[in-house]
Every structure is written in C-alpha cells, then in structure tokens.
C-alpha positions in Angstrom: -4.5 -18.8 -31.9 -4.0 -17.2 -28.5 -5.5 -18.4 -25.3 -7.3 -16.1 -22.9 -8.3 -17.4 -19.5 -11.1 -15.3 -17.8 -11.0 -15.8 -14.0 -14.8 -16.3 -13.8 -17.5 -18.7 -15.0 -19.9 -15.8 -15.5 -20.8 -15.6 -19.2 -21.1 -11.8 -19.0 -17.4 -11.5 -17.9 -16.3 -14.0 -20.5 -18.2 -12.2 -23.3 -16.9 -8.8 -22.2 -13.3 -10.1 -22.4 -14.0 -11.5 -25.9 -15.5 -8.2 -27.1 -12.5 -6.3 -25.8 -9.8 -8.6 -27.2 -11.5 -8.9 -30.6 -12.1 -5.2 -30.8 -8.5 -4.3 -30.1 -6.9 -7.1 -32.0 -9.1 -7.6 -35.1 -6.5 -9.6 -37.0 -5.8 -12.1 -34.3 -7.7 -15.2 -33.3 -8.4 -16.0 -29.7 -10.0 -18.8 -27.7 -11.6 -17.9 -24.4 -12.1 -20.0 -21.4 -13.8 -19.1 -18.1 -12.5 -20.6 -14.9 -13.6 -20.2 -11.3 -10.9 -18.8 -9.0 -11.3 -17.0 -5.7 -10.6 -13.3 -5.3 -9.3 -13.4 -1.7 -11.4 -10.3 -0.9 -14.8 -9.8 0.5 -17.8 -11.2 -1.5 -18.8 -7.5 -1.9 -15.6 -5.6 -2.1 -15.7 -2.0 -0.8 -13.4 0.7 -2.0 -11.0 1.1 -4.9 -8.1 -0.9 -3.2 -10.1 -4.0 -2.3 -11.8 -4.1 -5.6 -8.6 -3.8 -7.6 -6.9 -6.4 -5.4 -9.8 -8.8 -6.2 -9.4 -8.3 -9.9 -5.6 -8.7 -9.7 -5.9 -11.8 -7.4 -8.3 -13.5 -9.8 -6.1 -12.8 -12.9 -3.0 -13.9 -11.0 -4.5 -17.1 -9.6 -5.8 -18.0 -13.1 -2.2 -17.5 -14.4 -0.8 -19.8 -11.7 -3.4 -22.5 -12.5 -3.3 -22.2 -16.3 0.2 -21.1 -17.0 0.2 -22.2 -20.7 -2.3 -19.5 -21.7 -1.3 -16.2 -23.3 -3.5 -13.8 -21.2 -5.4 -13.9 -17.9 -8.3 -11.6 -17.1 -9.7 -10.7 -13.7 -12.8 -8.6 -13.3 -14.1 -7.5 -9.9 -17.1 -5.3 -9.2 -17.1 -3.2 -6.1 -18.6 -0.3 -4.3 -17.3 3.0 -2.9 -19.2 4.4 0.0 -19.0 8.2 -0.2 -21.3 9.0 2.6 -23.9 7.1 4.7 -26.4 7.6 2.0 -24.3 7.6 -1.2 -22.6 4.6 -2.8 -20.9 4.3 -6.1 -20.7 1.0 -8.1 -17.7 0.3 -10.3 -15.4 -2.5 -11.4 -11.7 -3.1 -11.9 -10.3 -5.1 -14.8 -6.8 -6.6 -14.8 -5.2 -8.3 -17.8 -2.0 -10.2 -17.3 0.4 -11.7 -19.9 3.6 -13.4 -19.1 5.4 -10.0 -19.1 2.9 -7.2 -18.7 -0.1 -6.0 -16.8 -3.0 -3.9 -18.2 -5.6 -2.4 -15.9 -8.6 -0.1 -16.1 -11.6 0.9 -14.1 -15.1 1.1 -15.4 -17.1 4.3 -15.1 -18.9 4.7 -11.8 -22.6 5.3 -11.0 -24.5 5.9 -7.9 -26.8 3.3 -6.4 -30.4 3.8 -5.2 -31.0 4.0 -1.5 -32.9 0.7 -1.3 -29.9 -1.1 -2.8 -27.5 0.7 -0.5 -29.5 -0.2 2.5 -29.3 -3.9 1.6 -25.6 -3.8 0.9 -25.1 -2.1 4.3 -26.9 -5.1 5.7 -24.4 -7.5 4.2 -25.9 -8.4 0.8 -23.8 -8.5 -2.4 -24.9 -5.9 -5.0 -26.3 -8.6 -7.3 -28.5 -10.1 -4.5 -29.6 -6.7 -3.4 -30.7 -6.0 -7.0 -32.7 -9.2 -7.1 -34.6 -8.2 -4.0 -35.3 -4.6 -5.1 -36.1 -5.4 -8.7 -37.7 -8.8 -8.2 -35.6 -10.6 -10.8 -33.3 -13.6 -10.7 -29.7 -14.2 -11.8 -29.1 -10.5 -12.8 -25.3 -10.9 -12.4 -25.3 -13.2 -15.4 -27.7 -11.0 -17.4 -28.1 -7.3 -17.4 -26.5 -6.5 -14.1 -27.2 -3.3 -12.1 -26.4 -1.1 -15.0 -29.0 -2.8 -17.2 -31.6 -2.7 -14.4 -31.1 1.0 -13.7 -30.8 2.1 -17.4 -33.5 -0.2 -18.8 -30.7 -2.0 -20.7 -29.3 1.1 -22.4 -26.0 0.0 -20.8 -26.1 -3.6 -19.7 -23.4 -5.4 -17.7 -21.5 -6.7 -20.7 -21.3 -3.2 -22.2 -20.3 -1.7 -18.8 -17.3 -4.1 -18.6 -16.4 -4.1 -22.3 -15.2 -0.5 -22.5 -12.9 -0.9 -19.5 -11.7 -4.2 -21.0 -10.6 -2.3 -24.1 -8.8 0.3 -22.0 -7.0 -2.5 -20.0 -5.7 -3.9 -23.2 -3.9 -0.6 -24.3 -0.4 -1.8 -23.1 -0.7 -4.9 -25.2 -1.7 -2.9 -28.3 0.7 0.0 -27.8 3.7 -2.2 -26.9 6.3 0.4 -27.8 4.8 2.8 -25.3 4.4 0.4 -22.3 
C-alpha cells in the first residue's frame, strides 16, 4: 500500500487526490492523509507563478515533514487578473515522489464582477463567494465552480481532472 500525503486538511482536496490516484492506478492501493502546511505565498495568490509556487511549496513542505510517504500533493487555487474588470480563477496541482514531479493546471473560468470587487478589496475567493452567495464554508464544499454552475462542476470535479493530468509522469514512466 502506497502512502499519499495531501498538503491540506480540506476534504475536497484530499478527495480530489484520491479520485485522481485511484483513477490512474486502478490496480494499486493507496492510503491518503491530509496535513496542514503553509504555502509561503499570499492567502489569495495572484497569477500563474505565485499560484504554482504555492502548490509546489505545499507539496515540498509535506515531503520534508512526512518523508516516509510515497507521494506528496500540493493544490493551490489562484486568480489571474486580465484587466481591471476581468479575473480568471484556476488552480495548480503539484505531485512529488522521491524522484519525480508531476504538475498540471486546472481549466480557468472568469469570475463575476461582485466577486472580483471583493478580491480586489483583499478578500480570498472563498470568502468573497460566501459574501456574494450567502453561504458558509464553500471552500470545503462546492467551491466557486459549484456555486457558479449550480454544481454541474463542483470543486472536487474541478481539481480531479487536473490531478489525473499531474499524475501522467508517474503512469507513463518510460516517457518522463
């Protein structure tokens, strides 16, 4: 049985990692553990670079603290401001093993103006969502994608596809 440390206590992120690993490696058994580690980036990362760095830092810190595991996963959501009135939400996923790194970015989608205004005032995306939509704890439930799509794509689904893509180097070992 292989051990996967997910650098988050958020059940959505842990579940997304589990879905990705079990989809890609159907004949293997895994045990998943979520641990809280810092990202060393802003609470609301802005731009591709800061968001990727947050995911990498989380995975790397988890590897440093739990070095006996087989895999370490970092997931970081961020935003890309395209203009004063347009902002794209996305996330980076980094998977580390002792010898390799897999990485993938989620799809991106554009946020409504009310949410952008709150982010520009310093709110994290999840907190902005809670204000705009009047719901609590959305980061551990449907997330922004679920709120905006009426749960056609919830936060777990949003992360799961990118998780699968981040695992390609571990599945196609002869190519990576």
